N, C-alpha and C positions, 0 to 999 in steps of 0.2 A: 704785389700782383702778379700771378700767374698764368701765363696763356701757353697752351700747347697747340704746336702744328701740325695738322693734319691733311695734310694735301692726297690727293692723287695727282698723276703728272699732266703738263698739256703736252695732250700728241704733238709728235714732232718739233717741239719747241723747249718744253720746261721738265726736267725732271723730275720726282718729290723732293730730292734731295735740296735740287739748285731752288727751290721755291722754299723749302724752309729758311737756305742761306740767305735768300734776297730777304724774308719777310723778318730776321732777327736783325739783319743789317738797319732795317727801315725802322723797325721799333725803337731797338735799341740806340739810333741816332737820334730819336727824342725822350727817349726813357731811357736811360741803361740799366734802374735797377728794376727793370720789368724781370721775373724769374720765367725764360721761355725752354718748354722741353719739346722735344723732335720728333715727333711721331710719324714719320710716311707711309702710306697707304697705298693700297691697290684692290681693283675686283676681280681679279685674278685673270684681267688679260695683259695685253702686252706691257711688258717692263715689270711685272711682276716677280720675277725672278730676281732684278735686283733689291726690291724692297722687301722679300722673305730674307734675302740674306743679312741684310740690315738688321734682323732680329738675331735670326740664325748664327751667324760669324760662321759659316760653313765652310768646304774647301769643294772646289768645283771639280765632277769626278767625270773624266774621259772613257767612256766603253763603247767598243765595237759593238752595233746592234743591226738588225735590217730595216731596210727602210717601208714605204708603203708596199712595196714589188718586191719583196725579198730580195733585194740587195745592200750588199757590206757598207755603212755609212761608219762616221762617229759621231757618239750623241752624248751630250755634257748633262748632267743633272747636279745638286749641290748635295753633300752632307758634312752633317756636323756630328763631330765624334762623340764631344759632350756631352751633348742629349740625344745621342742615337738616332738622328732626326733626317729624311730624306726629302727633299723637294723636289718634285717628277714633274716636267710638262710634257704629256703624250705628244705635243707639237715637233718636240724636236725631234722624236723618230718616226712617228708617223703624223704629220702634218704637211697640210696643204704647200705650206712657206717652202718645204722641202723639193716641190713639181712645178715645173713649167706649165703653165694654164692648156694646154694642149696634151699635156700628160696625165690631166684629170682623169680619174675612171676608178670611181667608189668600189663599185660591184667587185671590181678585181684586187680591191686595196687589204692590207691586210693591220692588225694592230702589234705585231708580233714584235717588232721593235720598241714597241712601251712597256710589252711584258721583259724583252732584255735588260732595259734600264733597272726595272723592279725588281729583276732575279738579281741581278748587281749588289743593289742597296742592301737586299734582304743578306746575301750572302756578304755586307762587309759588316752585318750585324745590328744591323735597322730595328727601332723597336716603334717608329712610327713613321708612318709615311705618305705626305700631303700630295695628292695627285691632282694636276689641275689639268682638264679635258679638253678643251677651248682647240680649236684652229685644227680637226683632224681633216685626214683625205679619206676616211673611210668611214665603214657601214658596215662592220661583221660583225656587231654586237658584241665585241669584246672577246669573240674568238680566238684571234691570235695571240691577245695579250695573255688569256688563259694555257694556249698552247707551250707559250716559253716556259710557262709555271709549273708543267705536268700534266695538264686534265687533255685528253684526248678525245677529240670528236670523232665517232665512226658513223657509217651509212648503215642500210639494211645488210650488207654483208660482212659487218665490223670490219669493214677498212678505213683505216684513219684519211679522212678528207684534207683537202687543202681548206686553211683555218683563212679563206676571205667572204666577203659578203655574197656573192652570189653562189655558195655552197651551202648556207645556212637552211635552204629547204632539203639539200640532201643528209641530215644530221639527223639519226634514229636515237643516239644512246650516248651518254657521256660514260667516260673511262675515266676515273680519279684516282687510278690505286698509287698511282706515282706521282701525286702530287707533294709539291716542295713542304716538308715536314713542319718547315719554320714560317709557312703564310698565316696560321693560326694566332701566332705568338705577334703578329705586328698591327698596330692599330693605324688603319687606314683612312684618310679624313679626303675627302674627294670633293675639290672643288667645283662647284654647279648651279650655274645660273640660269638652264635652261630647265622648263617643266612640264616639256612635251612627253605625250606618251611615248609607249616602243614602236604601236606601229597603228595603222589606221590614216585619216587624212590627217591629224593635227602630228602626226608620228614623226620617228627620225627620217624617212625614207620621201615620205612625201613633203617634208617641208625643206629639208636639208640635203638630199642626192644631187637634186638639180646641178647646184651652187658647188657640187663636188665633180661635175661631169657625166651625168650618170644622164641616159636618152630617156626617152617618156616610157620605154617597154622594160630599161632595166628599173627601174623606180617601181613600177609596178611588181617585179618580181623579187625585186629586193623587199618589199613589203608582204611577200604572200612569205617570204623568206624568215621575216622577224616575227610574224604572228606564228607560222609554224615551228620555230625553237623556242617561243614562248611557250608550246608546249611539254617541251622535253624539260625547260627551266622549272615547270609548275609540276611536272612527273617526279624529277632528280630533288631538288630543294622546297617545291612544298610553298615556292613564292608564283602569287599572278602578278606578273610583270606590268600589267596594265595598269594592276593600282598602284603603282610605284611612279611619284611625280619624278618626273627627269629621268626616266627610266630609257628614251630615245636621245637623252644627251650625247654629242661625238657618236652617232651612226651604233647608238646602241651601249655603248660602252657606259653607262648612268647604271642599266639594270648589271652587265657585267660586271658593276664594279660592288655592288652588292652582294653577290649571289658568289661570284670569285672568291672576292675579295675580302666579303663582311666589311664593306665600308660603310661609313656613314655620308650622304649627302649633303655636301652645306653650301650654302653662298659664301661665293671668293671670298667678300670683302670680311663677313664673320670669321673666317677661318684666317684671314690675317690680324684681324683683332686680337683672336684669340692669342695669335704667335707672340703679338705686342702686349701682352695685357691689358691692353687700350683701356676697360674699366677704371680698372685697379691705380693705372696710371693719371685717370683724369681727377682724381683726389684733389682736392683743395684750388681744383682751376676757376678763374674768373670768366675767363674765353675761349674756346676753341676756334683757329682759325685753318679753313680748311677750303679747299680749290679743285677747280677742274677746268680742261678746257673750254666749253660750251655747258652754261648751266640753262637746262630748258626742263621740260615735261618729263623727259626720260630719265631724269637725275635720280626721279623719287621710284626706280624698276630695279632696284638692288645694287645700284652705283655707292662707290664709295662715300658722297657725300649723305644717301639716307644713310650709311652704316651711322658715320660721325653723327647724323641729328638724334638717333634713334637713342644713342649713347648718351648725348647731350642733355635731352630730354627727362632721361631716368635719372640726372643728376641736379636737373637745374640750371645747366652751365648757357651761356649765351653765346649761338655762335657767330661767327663774319664768314663770309665768302667770295674769293678774292680769285677771278675766272678770268679765260680767256676774253670770252663773249658770256652775254644774258640775252638770251631770249624765251621770257616770261612776260604776263599781263601785269600791269602796275600792282603792289602790291601781296603778287603772286610766292613770291620767297616769302615774306612775313609770314603767311599764310602753311608756308613749308616748317616754319619753325626758325630760319635765318633773319637772325637781328640787322645785318649788317651788308650790303653788297657793293663790289665794284668788280670795275673790267682792265681788261688791258688795252681794248678798243675805246675806253673813254681815254685813252693818252696817244695812244699811237696814229699814226699818220696815215697808216693803209695798213692792207692783212701781212704785206709783207715787212713792214715794218714790226708790224707785233707779234712775227712769227718769230723775225730775230732777235728782238731785244726785250722779250718778253721779261726775263728777270730783272733787266732797268725798269720796267714799267711796273713790275709785282712790287720792287721793292720802294718805288714812289708811291705806291697803294698803303705800303704798311706806314709808313711816315704819315701820310692822310689819317691813316685810322689811328695811330698811337697820339695822333695830338687832339684828338676826342675822348682821348681815355680820362 
């Protein structure tokens, strides 16, 4: 019998690799002859970098970059020389996590540091760059990132503007004469689970800018800037930004990734599955055991378990889900396509016990599961 282990993390409790180790111990304690394959997954959120490196086997590269307010910092990304592949998280250089809440101010923030990391990877010889665009502190439509790569954004007098969100309104033309010559040789894959348009009531500014420090007046100006800049994008690249699903992701980095990098926007879980060669590895599997911190109705909105279920259904493989907690009505899990479920809270004394000892409880779940095989 072959069982594939394909979990996400339990946030603040259990990594995907620790989940795999616990399930392997539990299953093998009951049946040591089971063939177990560990394929931890992630959907582009926290912890994705560790999962990516499980497959990339790259090195951590430290590079000097600009933070969201043009101050020098050091940021890290992954680079695998053998496959010429880099994995970059924009939050490392342009993220809210770098700032104190009182300093959130997306109208004056820039993605320049993200561009610095991309530039470094290109100069190292990267031929594939996977870019995660979650957790941004910015709303500059990616002009900071593009500036680092040689694009220049000019006002009506032909003067270069500072690449921040508040200056989008001032841009009248784009000079691409000094863009890095190797950009066109790189395959950019953008992990994007957001479908918001660039501007309007569901756009980058109105939906996300407030949580990045924007006041009501700021949001109006930022939205006007995005709308104005979309006309420049249309004129220069022949792309209607408002028709691109996910254009408004990360303050407009969605559309920026398409027009400045010629990247493709893909769900984070699908990118990780591709990296893991997940569908190919499922050959001959009898079960997939997946899991996440909480199984609920949000699970089917682009999260890891949804990605597992889509692959399992295509190959008619049964799925079991071991989770921290399950918040679903009776039989709903079966409606999703999950044959077997169990949760840490079925074993723990309280939440604190569940968080602290989740690995032990997952091992118990695995033993119980193996006994019914």
